Residue frames as qw, qx, qy, qz and C-alpha x, y, z in Angstrom:
[[0.438, 0.265, -0.622, 0.592, 5.85, -28.44, 0.80],
 [0.501, -0.668, -0.543, 0.081, 4.54, -28.76, 4.38],
 [0.001, -0.792, 0.144, -0.594, 4.71, -25.54, 6.35],
 [0.330, 0.081, -0.723, 0.601, 6.43, -25.43, 9.75],
 [0.345, -0.670, -0.656, 0.037, 4.08, -25.21, 12.74],
 [0.187, 0.118, -0.149, 0.964, 3.88, -21.47, 13.16],
 [0.112, 0.551, 0.597, -0.572, 1.26, -19.45, 14.93],
 [0.369, 0.710, 0.526, 0.289, -1.17, -17.82, 12.46],
 [0.281, 0.261, 0.064, 0.921, -0.30, -14.37, 11.21],
 [0.159, -0.765, -0.550, 0.295, -1.86, -11.65, 13.37],
 [0.276, 0.369, 0.176, 0.870, -2.19, -8.21, 11.75],
 [0.251, -0.719, -0.526, 0.379, -3.14, -5.63, 14.35],
 [0.226, 0.887, 0.156, 0.372, -3.69, -1.96, 13.47],
 [0.616, -0.538, -0.051, 0.573, -0.62, 0.02, 14.49],
 [0.213, 0.964, -0.072, -0.139, 1.10, 3.28, 13.59],
 [0.816, 0.047, 0.193, 0.544, 4.24, 3.10, 11.46],
 [0.055, 0.990, -0.002, -0.130, 6.51, 6.15, 11.13],
 [0.634, -0.347, 0.355, 0.593, 9.74, 7.15, 9.38],
 [0.377, 0.123, 0.489, 0.777, 11.21, 9.19, 6.58],
 [0.101, 0.071, -0.011, -0.992, 8.84, 12.07, 7.23],
 [0.570, -0.195, -0.458, -0.654, 5.60, 10.12, 6.94],
 [0.322, -0.106, 0.789, -0.513, 3.30, 8.37, 9.38],
 [0.442, -0.151, -0.757, -0.457, 0.96, 5.50, 8.56],
 [0.336, -0.093, 0.568, -0.745, -1.96, 5.72, 10.92],
 [0.162, 0.310, 0.937, 0.001, -4.76, 3.12, 11.24],
 [0.114, -0.258, -0.418, -0.863, -7.51, 4.53, 9.05],
 [0.026, 0.497, 0.740, -0.451, -10.63, 5.92, 10.76],
 [0.163, 0.816, 0.509, 0.221, -13.48, 8.28, 9.84],
 [0.300, -0.835, -0.017, 0.460, -11.40, 11.03, 11.43],
 [0.402, -0.277, 0.520, 0.701, -9.29, 10.92, 8.23],
 [0.453, 0.615, 0.637, 0.111, -12.23, 11.54, 5.93],
 [0.158, 0.962, 0.066, -0.214, -11.73, 15.27, 5.41],
 [0.272, -0.671, 0.565, 0.397, -8.02, 14.75, 4.80],
 [0.500, 0.097, 0.799, 0.320, -8.66, 11.98, 2.28],
 [0.393, 0.803, 0.445, -0.044, -11.18, 14.17, 0.48],
 [0.011, 0.923, -0.234, -0.305, -8.53, 16.91, 0.14],
 [0.405, -0.398, 0.733, 0.375, -5.92, 14.39, -1.06],
 [0.505, 0.382, 0.747, 0.202, -8.29, 12.99, -3.70],
 [0.278, 0.917, 0.237, -0.157, -9.17, 16.53, -4.84],
 [0.168, -0.762, 0.469, 0.413, -5.46, 17.22, -5.39],
 [0.035, -0.270, 0.837, 0.474, -5.47, 15.90, -9.00],
 [0.728, 0.139, 0.006, -0.672, -9.16, 14.91, -9.13],
 [0.065, -0.331, 0.940, 0.057, -8.09, 11.33, -8.62],
 [0.580, 0.246, 0.676, -0.382, -11.65, 9.96, -8.70],
 [0.611, 0.640, -0.125, -0.449, -11.55, 10.49, -12.47],
 [0.009, 0.508, -0.838, -0.198, -8.86, 7.85, -12.90],
 [0.837, 0.105, -0.294, -0.449, -10.03, 4.74, -14.69],
 [0.714, 0.239, -0.645, 0.131, -7.32, 2.30, -13.55],
 [0.269, -0.030, -0.751, 0.602, -7.68, 2.75, -9.81],
 [0.336, -0.689, -0.586, -0.264, -10.55, 3.41, -7.44],
 [0.232, -0.013, -0.373, 0.898, -10.40, 6.69, -5.52],
 [0.026, -0.698, -0.702, 0.139, -13.55, 8.05, -3.82],
 [0.065, 0.589, 0.149, 0.791, -14.99, 11.46, -4.56],
 [0.099, -0.290, 0.460, -0.833, -16.01, 13.70, -1.66],
 [0.707, -0.199, -0.021, -0.679, -19.53, 12.26, -1.41],
 [0.938, -0.031, -0.322, -0.128, -18.36, 8.64, -1.18],
 [0.262, 0.546, -0.659, 0.446, -15.31, 9.04, 1.10],
 [0.532, -0.345, 0.518, -0.574, -17.26, 8.06, 4.23],
 [0.952, 0.112, 0.069, -0.277, -18.55, 4.88, 2.56],
 [0.660, 0.540, -0.488, 0.185, -15.03, 4.12, 1.26],
 [0.015, -0.490, 0.701, -0.519, -13.64, 4.24, 4.81],
 [0.744, -0.163, 0.380, -0.525, -16.57, 2.23, 6.20],
 [0.932, 0.277, -0.193, -0.134, -15.97, -0.52, 3.63],
 [0.455, 0.528, -0.625, 0.352, -12.26, -0.64, 4.55],
 [0.289, -0.391, 0.633, -0.603, -13.12, -0.88, 8.23],
 [0.892, 0.009, 0.137, -0.430, -15.67, -3.64, 7.57],
 [0.826, 0.383, -0.405, 0.083, -12.98, -5.63, 5.78],
 [0.120, 0.518, -0.662, 0.528, -10.66, -4.98, 8.73],
 [0.629, -0.262, 0.433, -0.589, -13.29, -6.36, 11.09],
 [0.955, 0.188, -0.041, -0.226, -13.50, -9.48, 8.90],
 [0.715, -0.471, 0.443, 0.267, -9.74, -9.93, 9.15],
 [0.772, 0.407, 0.356, 0.333, -8.97, -9.49, 5.45],
 [0.371, 0.706, 0.049, 0.601, -7.62, -5.93, 5.42],
 [0.489, -0.613, -0.248, 0.568, -5.67, -3.43, 7.55],
 [0.369, 0.771, 0.246, 0.457, -6.03, 0.09, 6.10],
 [0.487, -0.420, -0.148, 0.751, -3.81, 3.06, 6.80],
 [0.217, 0.969, 0.114, 0.022, -3.94, 6.80, 6.19],
 [0.705, 0.105, -0.009, 0.701, -0.58, 8.09, 4.93],
 [0.191, -0.961, -0.196, 0.043, 0.15, 11.34, 6.72],
 [0.431, 0.640, -0.283, 0.569, 2.93, 13.93, 6.50],
 [0.660, -0.389, -0.500, 0.404, 4.64, 13.64, 9.86],
 [0.307, -0.053, -0.161, 0.937, 5.54, 17.32, 9.99],
 [0.241, -0.106, -0.146, -0.953, 2.30, 18.98, 8.80],
 [0.375, 0.188, 0.809, -0.412, -0.19, 16.20, 9.67],
 [0.540, 0.395, -0.227, -0.707, -1.61, 16.57, 6.15],
 [0.793, 0.109, 0.593, -0.085, -3.20, 13.41, 4.79],
 [0.038, 0.526, -0.622, -0.578, -1.33, 12.41, 1.64],
 [0.628, 0.158, -0.604, -0.465, -3.27, 9.28, 0.68],
 [0.802, -0.274, 0.373, -0.377, -3.85, 5.74, 1.78],
 [0.462, 0.352, -0.804, -0.124, -2.52, 2.20, 1.58],
 [0.821, -0.297, 0.212, -0.440, -3.51, -1.17, 3.07],
 [0.120, -0.198, 0.972, 0.029, -2.51, -4.67, 3.91],
 [0.742, 0.156, 0.077, -0.648, -5.18, -6.86, 2.31],
 [0.878, 0.188, -0.397, -0.189, -6.00, -10.39, 1.24],
 [0.201, -0.582, 0.706, -0.351, -4.49, -11.49, 4.53],
 [0.879, -0.015, -0.443, -0.174, -4.08, -15.30, 4.79],
 [0.451, -0.730, 0.433, -0.276, -3.02, -15.97, 8.40],
 [0.952, -0.158, 0.260, -0.018, -2.38, -19.73, 8.01],
 [0.837, 0.292, 0.123, 0.446, 0.34, -19.28, 5.40],
 [0.404, -0.630, 0.009, 0.663, 1.70, -15.95, 6.62],
 [0.332, 0.275, 0.500, 0.751, 0.77, -14.11, 3.43],
 [0.133, 0.794, 0.388, -0.449, -0.66, -10.67, 2.76],
 [0.483, 0.505, 0.349, 0.625, -0.73, -8.15, -0.03],
 [0.161, -0.490, -0.138, 0.846, -0.10, -4.40, -0.15],
 [0.146, 0.383, 0.623, 0.666, -2.57, -2.34, -2.13],
 [0.098, -0.863, -0.495, -0.031, -5.53, 0.01, -2.17],
 [0.489, -0.414, 0.007, 0.768, -2.77, 2.61, -2.55],
 [0.326, 0.737, 0.320, 0.498, -3.24, 6.14, -3.87],
 [0.427, -0.418, -0.194, 0.778, -1.70, 9.52, -3.19],
 [0.166, 0.899, 0.159, -0.373, -2.50, 13.16, -3.78],
 [0.700, 0.662, 0.038, 0.266, -1.00, 14.36, -7.07],
 [0.038, 0.902, -0.336, 0.269, 1.42, 16.63, -5.22],
 [0.632, -0.539, 0.549, -0.094, 2.76, 13.63, -3.25],
 [0.931, 0.278, 0.215, 0.097, 3.36, 11.48, -6.33],
 [0.689, 0.545, -0.143, 0.456, 6.87, 11.20, -7.77],
 [0.188, -0.794, 0.390, -0.428, 8.24, 12.12, -4.35],
 [0.147, 0.331, -0.887, 0.286, 9.75, 10.06, -1.52],
 [0.613, -0.172, 0.347, -0.689, 6.29, 9.27, -0.07],
 [0.928, 0.104, -0.176, -0.312, 5.52, 6.01, -1.87],
 [0.613, 0.380, -0.630, 0.287, 9.04, 4.66, -1.41],
 [0.084, -0.339, 0.648, -0.677, 8.95, 5.46, 2.31],
 [0.745, -0.099, 0.213, -0.624, 5.48, 3.99, 2.77],
 [0.896, 0.208, -0.370, -0.130, 6.45, 0.78, 0.98],
 [0.389, 0.393, -0.700, 0.452, 9.57, 0.49, 3.11],
 [0.349, -0.273, 0.537, -0.718, 7.57, 0.91, 6.31],
 [0.856, 0.028, 0.043, -0.514, 4.86, -1.57, 5.23],
 [0.831, 0.298, -0.470, 0.013, 7.31, -4.20, 3.97],
 [0.210, 0.415, -0.703, 0.537, 9.62, -3.90, 6.94],
 [0.530, -0.211, 0.473, -0.671, 6.73, -4.33, 9.35],
 [0.906, 0.136, -0.124, -0.381, 5.34, -7.25, 7.33],
 [0.788, 0.310, -0.509, 0.156, 8.58, -9.21, 7.12],
 [0.331, 0.358, -0.624, 0.610, 10.41, -8.21, 10.30],
 [0.328, -0.194, 0.503, -0.776, 7.57, -7.73, 12.81],
 [0.809, 0.061, 0.092, -0.577, 4.64, -9.78, 11.56],
 [0.468, -0.294, 0.827, 0.102, 6.84, -12.57, 10.24],
 [0.748, 0.507, 0.059, -0.424, 5.33, -12.79, 6.77],
 [0.709, -0.082, 0.612, 0.341, 6.57, -15.52, 4.47],
 [0.343, 0.289, 0.556, 0.700, 5.47, -13.64, 1.37],
 [0.151, 0.608, 0.245, -0.740, 4.09, -10.23, 0.46],
 [0.419, 0.392, 0.696, 0.430, 2.07, -9.75, -2.74],
 [0.153, 0.456, -0.017, -0.877, 0.86, -6.95, -4.98],
 [0.421, 0.464, 0.739, 0.248, -1.71, -6.79, -7.78],
 [0.067, 0.536, -0.035, -0.841, -2.44, -4.11, -10.35],
 [0.657, 0.646, 0.243, -0.302, -4.46, -3.36, -13.47],
 [0.753, 0.124, 0.409, 0.499, -2.65, -4.47, -16.63],
 [0.325, 0.809, 0.224, 0.436, -3.16, -0.96, -17.97],
 [0.352, -0.931, 0.091, -0.024, -1.47, 0.62, -14.97],
 [0.806, 0.379, -0.229, 0.392, 2.05, 0.49, -16.28],
 [0.002, -0.725, 0.373, -0.579, 3.33, 3.06, -13.76],
 [0.744, -0.474, 0.311, -0.354, 2.23, 0.83, -10.88],
 [0.987, 0.112, -0.021, 0.110, 3.81, -2.23, -12.50],
 [0.542, 0.592, -0.316, 0.507, 7.13, -0.41, -12.92],
 [0.303, -0.684, 0.376, -0.546, 7.03, 0.76, -9.31],
 [0.911, -0.293, 0.214, -0.198, 6.38, -2.78, -8.02],
 [0.909, 0.306, -0.105, 0.262, 9.12, -4.21, -10.21],
 [0.241, 0.726, -0.376, 0.523, 11.59, -1.64, -8.87],
 [0.643, -0.589, 0.332, -0.360, 10.98, -3.10, -5.42],
 [0.044, 0.410, -0.910, -0.030, 12.39, -6.38, -6.67],
 [0.705, 0.095, 0.517, -0.475, 9.06, -8.22, -6.65],
 [0.229, -0.061, 0.897, 0.374, 8.61, -11.27, -8.83],
 [0.560, 0.182, -0.190, -0.786, 5.97, -11.09, -11.58],
 [0.469, -0.029, 0.861, -0.195, 3.89, -14.20, -10.98],
 [0.193, 0.281, 0.835, 0.433, 1.60, -13.87, -13.96],
 [0.280, -0.012, -0.130, -0.951, -1.61, -12.30, -15.30],
 [0.269, 0.357, 0.845, -0.293, -5.15, -13.20, -14.22],
 [0.041, -0.136, -0.540, -0.829, -7.24, -12.64, -17.31],
 [0.422, -0.466, -0.460, -0.627, -10.76, -11.18, -17.12],
 [0.443, -0.084, -0.735, 0.507, -10.30, -10.85, -13.39],
 [0.146, -0.530, -0.539, 0.638, -12.06, -7.77, -11.94],
 [0.194, 0.835, 0.459, 0.234, -14.38, -4.94, -12.74],
 [0.295, 0.100, -0.079, 0.947, -13.13, -1.42, -13.20],
 [0.103, 0.444, 0.493, -0.741, -15.26, 1.42, -11.88],
 [0.353, 0.349, -0.279, -0.822, -16.42, 2.21, -15.45],
 [0.852, 0.172, 0.277, -0.409, -17.83, -1.32, -15.84],
 [0.650, 0.545, -0.522, -0.090, -15.07, -2.68, -18.05],
 [0.940, -0.329, 0.082, 0.042, -13.26, -5.87, -17.04],
 [0.069, 0.849, -0.524, 0.002, -9.56, -5.78, -16.35],
 [0.874, 0.112, -0.406, 0.244, -6.74, -8.25, -16.48],
 [0.491, -0.844, 0.189, -0.104, -4.72, -8.23, -13.23],
 [0.590, 0.508, -0.542, 0.316, -0.95, -8.52, -12.97],
 [0.803, -0.591, -0.048, -0.059, 0.18, -10.40, -9.84],
 [0.385, 0.627, -0.537, 0.413, 3.52, -9.96, -8.03],
 [0.815, -0.566, -0.124, -0.018, 5.12, -11.40, -4.92],
 [0.243, 0.678, -0.583, 0.376, 8.22, -11.18, -2.77],
 [0.841, -0.267, -0.456, 0.114, 9.45, -13.95, -0.48],
 [0.523, -0.848, 0.044, 0.072, 10.97, -13.24, 2.94],
 [0.760, -0.256, 0.266, 0.535, 14.43, -14.26, 1.76],
 [0.444, 0.544, 0.295, 0.648, 14.25, -11.52, -0.94],
 [0.230, -0.935, -0.269, -0.033, 13.54, -8.80, 1.63],
 [0.567, -0.582, 0.098, 0.574, 17.13, -7.93, 2.65],
 [0.416, 0.098, 0.455, 0.781, 18.06, -7.01, -0.92],
 [0.007, 0.733, 0.521, 0.438, 14.81, -5.11, -1.38],
 [0.430, -0.835, -0.217, 0.266, 15.39, -3.24, 1.88],
 [0.508, -0.360, 0.240, 0.745, 18.78, -2.10, 0.65],
 [0.259, 0.382, 0.539, 0.704, 17.30, -0.93, -2.65],
 [0.186, -0.851, -0.454, -0.189, 14.61, 1.10, -0.88],
 [0.488, -0.739, -0.046, 0.462, 17.15, 2.73, 1.41],
 [0.470, -0.083, 0.401, 0.782, 19.34, 3.54, -1.60],
 [0.110, 0.631, 0.558, 0.527, 16.35, 5.08, -3.36],
 [0.316, -0.897, -0.300, 0.069, 15.60, 7.31, -0.38],
 [0.535, -0.513, 0.176, 0.648, 19.25, 8.34, -0.26],
 [0.363, 0.236, 0.519, 0.737, 19.10, 9.15, -3.97],
 [0.079, -0.793, -0.467, -0.383, 16.07, 11.32, -3.27],
 [0.230, 0.367, -0.361, 0.826, 18.17, 13.06, -0.58],
 [0.619, -0.561, -0.124, -0.535, 15.73, 12.15, 2.16],
 [0.119, 0.324, -0.825, 0.448, 16.93, 11.23, 5.65],
 [0.278, -0.287, -0.915, 0.059, 15.02, 9.16, 8.20],
 [0.066, 0.457, 0.478, -0.747, 13.06, 12.24, 9.30],
 [0.432, 0.690, 0.569, 0.119, 11.88, 12.90, 5.77],
 [0.012, 0.939, -0.056, -0.340, 13.93, 16.09, 5.50],
 [0.770, 0.545, -0.015, 0.331, 16.36, 16.86, 2.70],
 [0.614, -0.606, 0.019, 0.505, 19.77, 17.58, 4.26]]
């Protein structure tokens, strides 16, 4: 189907805030905070995602910023808006300006921030900005076939499971993973938005991130 004549998608680093968290454009100033977040749970030991240890955090940020300079990624530090503590990171990536498509990924959080409102709030902020401000036609996600927790979280957003790419990418231990692909179209966003707001209400979190 021919696409309407739209200006190419422009993803510019910006700060997003709400529900007690702030997504700040990632810089080397976040390195110490990311090191502390990764140490909370020794996340670099996980096989099914890639989290840097203390020695490689600077290189991890440099790589993200190189991808940003190339136009394929827009990385964020996820920060507690009240304490300014770095909780983790997430990114827009695989940005395709001509068709108004991007993906959300490179996401990980300190163990103490997992199973809290943080991921729900971050996804809401990223998706709302993508669909309502950037004008995305579609937002995608991808995850390791062994990462069932991530798959369940993506499916709870209302994303469509597009399929599995077999023998698709290397894990950090040298094994090769299959990758599960998901997407959400712009016309699915209003329902997803309502679900995310309901989830935050269920977690008893208001738009400041405080529990009333």
